C-alpha positions in Angstrom: 3.0 0.7 45.8 6.0 -2.4 44.7 9.4 -0.9 44.6 11.4 -0.6 41.4 13.6 -3.6 40.6 17.1 -2.3 41.4 20.3 -4.2 42.8 19.9 -1.4 45.8 16.3 -2.2 46.6 16.4 -6.1 45.7 19.5 -6.2 48.3 18.1 -4.7 51.2 15.1 -6.6 50.8 17.2 -9.7 51.0 18.6 -8.8 53.7 15.4 -9.1 55.8 14.9 -12.4 54.2 15.7 -15.7 56.1 15.3 -18.5 54.0 13.6 -18.7 50.5 11.1 -21.6 50.8 13.0 -23.7 53.4 16.5 -23.1 52.1 18.4 -20.6 54.2 20.0 -17.6 52.5 23.3 -17.7 54.4 24.8 -14.7 52.3 23.5 -11.9 50.0 26.4 -9.4 48.3 26.1 -6.7 45.5 28.3 -7.5 42.8 29.2 -5.8 39.2 26.5 -7.8 37.7 23.8 -7.8 40.2 23.2 -9.6 43.4 24.9 -13.3 44.6 23.0 -15.3 47.0 24.4 -18.0 48.8 22.2 -20.9 50.3 23.1 -23.7 52.9 24.0 -27.2 52.0 23.8 -28.9 48.2 21.0 -28.8 46.6 19.8 -31.3 43.5 18.9 -30.1 40.4 14.7 -30.6 41.3 15.5 -28.1 44.6 17.3 -25.8 42.6 14.5 -25.4 40.2 12.2 -25.4 43.0 14.1 -22.8 44.4 14.2 -20.4 41.6 10.4 -20.5 41.0 10.0 -19.5 44.7 12.2 -16.7 44.4 11.0 -15.7 41.4 7.2 -15.3 42.7 8.8 -13.7 45.8 10.5 -10.7 43.7 7.4 -10.7 41.4 5.4 -10.0 44.5 7.6 -7.2 45.6 8.9 -5.5 42.9 8.1 -3.8 39.5 10.2 -4.2 36.3 12.2 -7.1 35.1 15.2 -9.3 36.5 17.2 -12.8 35.7 17.5 -15.3 37.7 20.9 -16.1 36.2 23.8 -18.8 36.2 24.5 -21.2 39.6 27.4 -22.7 40.9 27.8 -25.0 43.9 30.8 -24.0 45.8 32.6 -25.9 49.2 28.9 -27.2 49.5 26.7 -24.0 49.2 24.5 -22.8 46.2 25.2 -19.8 44.5 22.7 -18.0 42.6 23.2 -14.6 40.9 20.1 -12.0 40.2 20.5 -10.1 36.9 19.1 -6.6 37.7 21.2 -4.9 35.1 19.8 -1.7 34.4 19.1 -1.3 30.6 18.5 1.9 27.8 21.9 2.4 26.9 22.1 0.8 23.3 19.7 3.7 22.2 15.7 3.4 21.0 14.7 0.2 20.0 13.4 0.2 16.1 9.8 -0.4 16.2 9.8 -3.6 13.7 11.8 -4.8 16.7 9.5 -3.9 19.4 6.7 -5.4 17.4 8.5 -8.3 16.3 9.3 -9.0 20.1 5.3 -9.0 21.3 4.5 -11.1 18.2 7.2 -13.7 19.4 6.3 -14.1 23.0 2.2 -14.4 21.9 3.4 -17.0 19.5 5.2 -18.9 21.7 1.6 -19.1 24.1 0.0 -20.7 20.9 2.4 -22.7 19.6 4.2 -24.0 22.5 1.8 -23.9 25.5 4.0 -21.6 27.5 2.9 -20.1 30.7 4.1 -16.9 31.9 3.5 -16.4 35.0 5.1 -12.9 35.7 7.7 -10.9 33.3 10.7 -13.0 34.8 9.5 -16.3 33.3 9.6 -14.9 29.5 14.1 -14.8 30.3 13.5 -17.5 32.6 12.4 -19.2 29.7 15.4 -20.6 27.5 13.7 -20.8 24.5 12.2 -17.6 24.3 14.7 -15.6 25.8 17.1 -17.0 23.0 14.4 -15.5 20.3 14.5 -12.6 21.8 17.8 -12.3 21.7 17.6 -13.2 17.8 15.3 -10.5 17.3 17.3 -7.6 19.5 20.3 -8.7 18.0 23.6 -7.3 19.5 22.8 -3.6 18.9 19.6 -4.1 20.9 20.2 -6.9 23.2 20.6 -4.3 26.4 17.4 -3.3 25.8 15.7 -6.6 26.0 14.8 -6.4 29.7 12.6 -2.8 29.3 10.7 -4.7 26.9 10.0 -7.8 29.0 7.1 -6.2 30.8 5.3 -4.8 28.0 5.4 -8.3 26.5 4.5 -9.9 29.4 1.5 -7.5 29.9 0.6 -7.5 26.2 0.1 -11.6 26.3 -1.3 -11.7 30.0 -4.2 -8.8 28.6 -5.0 -10.8 25.2 -5.2 -14.2 26.6 -7.9 -12.8 29.6 -9.9 -12.1 26.4 -9.2 -15.2 24.0 -7.9 -18.4 24.0 -4.8 -19.5 22.9 -6.3 -22.2 20.9 -8.2 -19.4 18.5 -5.6 -18.5 17.0 -2.4 -19.8 14.2 0.0 -17.1 14.3 1.0 -13.8 15.3 2.6 -11.5 12.3 4.1 -7.8 11.6 6.4 -6.1 9.7 7.3 -7.5 6.6 5.7 -11.2 7.3 2.8 -12.2 4.5 0.3 -11.2 6.0 1.3 -7.5 6.9 2.2 -7.4 3.3 -1.4 -8.6 1.7 -3.0 -6.1 3.9 -0.8 -3.5 2.6 -1.1 -4.3 -0.7 -5.3 -4.6 -0.3 -5.2 -1.3 1.2 -3.6 0.2 -1.7 -6.2 -1.4 -4.2 -9.7 0.2 -2.0 -10.9 3.9 -2.7 -11.8 6.1 0.2 -15.3 8.3 -0.4 -15.0 12.1 0.8 -18.5 13.7 2.1 -18.0 16.1 -1.0 -18.3 13.2 -3.0 -14.7 12.6 -4.0 -13.0 9.6 -4.5 -9.1 9.3 -3.7 -6.2 6.6 -2.3 -6.7 6.1 1.4 -2.7 7.0 1.7 -0.3 5.1 4.2 -1.1 2.0 6.0 -0.4 3.8 9.0 -2.8 6.8 8.3 -5.8 3.9 7.9 -4.9 1.4 10.3 -2.9 1.4 13.7 -2.2 -1.9 13.9 1.6 -3.4 14.5 1.1 -7.1 14.5 -2.2 -9.4 13.4 -3.5 -12.6 15.1 -5.2 -14.8 12.3 -6.8 -18.2 12.3 -6.5 -20.2 8.8 -4.6 -17.2 7.1 -5.8 -18.8 3.7 -9.2 -18.3 4.1 -9.3 -15.2 5.6 -7.4 -14.0 2.6 -9.6 -15.5 0.2 -12.6 -14.0 2.1 -10.8 -10.5 2.1 -10.0 -10.4 -1.4 -13.7 -11.5 -2.4 -15.1 -8.8 -0.6 -13.5 -6.2 -2.3 -13.6 -7.5 -5.8 -11.1 -6.2 -7.9 -13.0 -3.7 -10.6 -14.3 0.3 -9.8 -15.9 -0.1 -6.4 -13.7 -1.3 -4.1 -14.0 0.4 -1.0 -12.4 1.4 2.3 -16.2 0.8 3.8 -16.1 -2.6 1.9 -12.5 -3.6 3.5 -13.4 -2.4 6.9 -17.1 -4.5 7.5 -14.9 -7.4 6.1 -12.4 -6.7 8.8 -15.0 -6.5 11.5 -16.8 -9.3 10.5 -13.8 -11.7 10.4 -13.1 -9.7 14.3 -16.7 -10.5 15.7 -15.6 -14.3 14.4 -12.3 -14.3 16.1 -10.7 -15.2 12.6 -8.6 -12.2 12.6 -7.8 -9.1 14.6 -5.2 -6.3 14.2 -3.3 -5.2 17.6 -1.9 -1.8 18.1 0.7 -1.9 21.1 1.5 0.7 23.5 4.8 -0.2 25.7 3.5 -0.7 29.2 5.1 1.5 31.5 7.0 -0.9 34.6 4.4 -0.2 37.2 1.1 -0.4 34.7 -1.0 -2.9 33.6 -2.1 -3.8 29.6 -5.6 -3.8 28.8 -7.6 -4.9 25.9 -10.3 -2.9 24.1 -11.6 -3.0 20.7 -11.6 -0.1 18.3 -14.6 0.8 15.9 -15.9 -2.4 17.0 -19.3 -0.8 17.5 -20.4 2.7 18.0 -20.8 1.7 21.8 -17.0 0.3 21.9 -14.9 2.2 25.0 -12.9 4.6 22.9 -17.0 6.0 21.1 -18.2 5.9 24.4 -15.5 7.8 26.8 -15.2 10.3 24.1 -18.9 11.3 23.9 -19.0 11.4 27.1 -16.9 14.8 26.9 -19.0 18.2 26.9 -17.8 21.5 25.5 -17.2 22.6 29.3 -14.8 19.8 29.5 -12.3 20.9 27.0 -9.7 23.5 27.4 -6.8 24.9 25.9 -3.6 25.2 27.6 -0.1 26.6 25.7 2.8 27.2 28.2 5.2 30.0 27.3 7.2 29.4 31.0 11.1 29.8 30.9 13.3 26.6 31.6 16.9 25.4 30.3 15.9 25.3 26.8 14.2 28.6 26.8 10.8 28.2 26.8 8.5 25.4 27.7 7.4 23.4 24.3 4.0 22.4 25.9 0.4 23.0 23.8 -2.0 21.3 25.2 -5.9 20.4 24.6 -7.4 19.0 27.8 -10.5 16.8 27.9 -10.6 14.7 31.6 -9.3 11.8 30.9 -7.5 12.5 27.2 -5.1 14.9 26.2 -3.8 16.4 22.8 0.3 17.3 23.0 0.6 19.6 20.1 3.8 20.0 20.0 7.0 19.6 17.7 9.0 16.2 17.4 11.9 16.3 20.3 15.2 16.4 18.7 17.7 19.5 17.8 16.8 20.4 14.8 13.2 22.4 12.8 10.4 20.4 12.7 6.8 19.7 12.1 3.7 19.9 14.4 2.5 16.6 15.7 -0.7 15.7 17.3 -0.4 12.8 19.8 -3.0 11.8 22.1 -2.3 10.4 25.7 -4.8 8.6 28.0 -4.4 9.3 31.8 -3.8 5.9 33.4 -2.9 3.7 30.5 0.8 4.3 30.6 1.1 5.2 27.4 0.2 7.4 24.4 -3.6 7.1 23.1 -2.1 7.5 19.5 -0.4 10.3 16.8 -3.2 11.6 14.5 -2.4 11.4 11.1 -1.0 14.9 10.0 -2.5 14.6 6.4 -6.1 14.0 7.9 -5.4 16.6 10.1 -4.7 19.3 7.6 -7.8 17.8 5.4 -10.0 18.7 8.4 -8.1 21.8 9.1 -9.6 22.6 5.3 -13.2 21.6 6.1 -13.8 23.0 9.5 -11.6 26.1 9.4 -11.9 26.8 5.7 -10.3 30.6 6.1 -7.2 29.1 8.2 -3.9 30.3 7.1 -1.6 28.0 9.2 0.8 25.5 7.0 2.7 22.7 9.1 5.8 23.6 7.0 8.5 24.8 9.2 10.5 26.3 6.5 7.7 28.9 6.1 8.6 30.2 9.5 11.2 31.9 10.9 14.5 30.4 11.6 16.4 33.4 12.3 16.1 37.0 14.7 16.4 38.8 11.1 13.5 36.3 9.5 11.4 36.9 12.7 11.2 40.5 12.6 10.3 40.6 8.3 8.0 37.9 8.9 4.2 39.9 8.1 2.2 37.5 10.4 0.6 39.2 13.0 2.0 37.6 15.7 0.8 40.0 18.6 -2.7 39.2 16.9 -2.7 35.9 17.7 -1.3 36.0 21.2 -3.8 38.8 22.4 -6.5 36.0 21.0 -5.0 33.1 23.0 -4.0 35.1 26.0 -6.4 33.5 28.6 -5.3 30.3 27.8 -1.2 30.9 27.8 0.5 30.2 31.0 3.9 31.9 31.7 4.4 34.9 30.0 2.2 38.1 31.1 1.7 39.5 27.6 3.2 39.4 23.9 6.0 41.9 24.3 7.1 39.4 27.1 6.7 36.7 24.7 8.5 38.6 22.1 11.2 39.2 23.7 11.8 35.3 25.0 11.1 34.5 21.2 13.9 37.2 20.3 16.6 35.9 23.0 16.0 31.7 22.2 17.0 33.1 18.4 20.0 35.2 19.7 20.9 32.5 21.7 23.1 30.2 19.4 21.3 26.8 20.9 20.4 25.1 18.0 17.6 23.0 20.1 16.4 26.3 21.8 16.3 28.0 18.0 13.8 25.3 17.1 11.6 25.5 20.0 11.5 29.3 19.5 10.1 28.3 15.8 7.9 25.8 17.0 6.4 28.0 19.5 5.3 30.6 16.4 3.7 27.2 14.4 2.0 26.6 17.8 0.2 30.4 18.2 -0.5 30.5 14.5 -2.3 26.9 14.6 -4.1 27.4 18.2 -5.4 31.1 17.1 -6.4 30.1 13.7 -8.7 27.2 15.5 -9.6 29.5 18.2 -10.8 32.6 15.6 -11.8 30.7 12.3 -13.9 27.7 13.5 -17.6 29.3 13.2 -18.4 28.7 16.9 -17.5 24.9 16.1 -13.7 24.8 18.1 -14.7 22.3 20.8 -16.2 19.8 17.7 -12.5 20.3 16.2 -11.6 19.6 19.5 -12.8 16.2 19.8 -12.3 15.1 15.8 -9.0 15.5 16.1 -9.4 13.1 19.4 -11.0 10.8 17.3 -8.6 11.0 14.7 -5.4 10.7 17.4 -7.1 7.7 18.8 -8.0 6.3 14.9 -11.9 6.1 15.8 -14.3 6.8 13.3 -15.8 4.9 10.3 -12.5 6.1 8.2 -10.3 3.7 10.5 -10.3 -0.1 11.0 -11.3 -2.0 13.1 -9.0 -3.1 15.6 -8.0 -4.2 19.4 -5.7 -2.0 21.4 -3.4 -3.3 24.5 -2.5 0.0 26.1 
């Protein structure tokens, strides 16, 4: 397994290397800004370029992560080269629009300027691409560029294994023209529910997980979409999905859902909702009732109690937990695909509510945190029967041995004075309510409910747009 690219790891590695190509290393030194390598003899511009290429290949072969072959200098007939391996992530979370813009920009570099990125470091070693990313990330998040470069390399690598760059004209994201266009069209169409109701499809994200769009002949594509959902009374979600599917099959348009790729992982491209045999349909359909298990952790930890609430499906896991902040929050439903290096996706909360109404008609759970206790006093006055909920789920609970131990832990958390601990106490009660409703009121179709929830999180099914996934 490759080592993580750090100053220390690469320094130790280079101490055992005598030369790069045929250029001897005379000295390696750790500095505040990275590593300083000194080579014997003067090198002309061509030799310097070849040396940097050879060094980049050597490091990429042995280390995961990103580094920058930075400034060079000739001192007393010796050639010095700095390797910048500054650890990143100090500027706070990178906004989603910046993440998406960066990926679209790197892929556009490939199709517009015929860039060839052999490894992640080639992205930062290409002056135009690096400058473009710095403009996108701006000053506030410039230190996080390296953290995302591996994902950008993997995104374009996986995509262009499937498609030729010449097949596409542009990649667009965020508020750019095509994204704006498709969001407007999504507001026009209507969805027909199984009961025959007609309703709006809601926010774009609840229908389509695509973060960026690859387009060929954009104006023609837009006209084709408009022709298919002619303005009138019969603009349906099905018509819109069908035209997107046909355009995708003709390689004229594809929306891409992007996931961050961890440093030791590789991205894969897959179609979602292209046909019933596509990978996500096929894999989920293999899941049997006996494969599904529910685990609720009540183990003690530094925050008072574990936040864990899971539904396990073999390679898939749905996490049913709170948003990890110090404030009260509603439950969210997010899937993880084992080995993908990232999340499968988040189920739209409104669609989860609709599914509860349909499949658990007698449920009493509401995903509204203000309706649940925030203090010891409110917990003691709460008329919900948490003991009954706990006993229904007892075989699924790992940590506390019975309800009374659980209740004692919850009361201790409410009395802790710690905002995060108190918020977790509330969310454990919400978890208990949600899981017990599904377990006791699902009319023998509990596994069907969990499988449908998994489909919602993966954005799989006729209700969702056909798209490609880079994860």
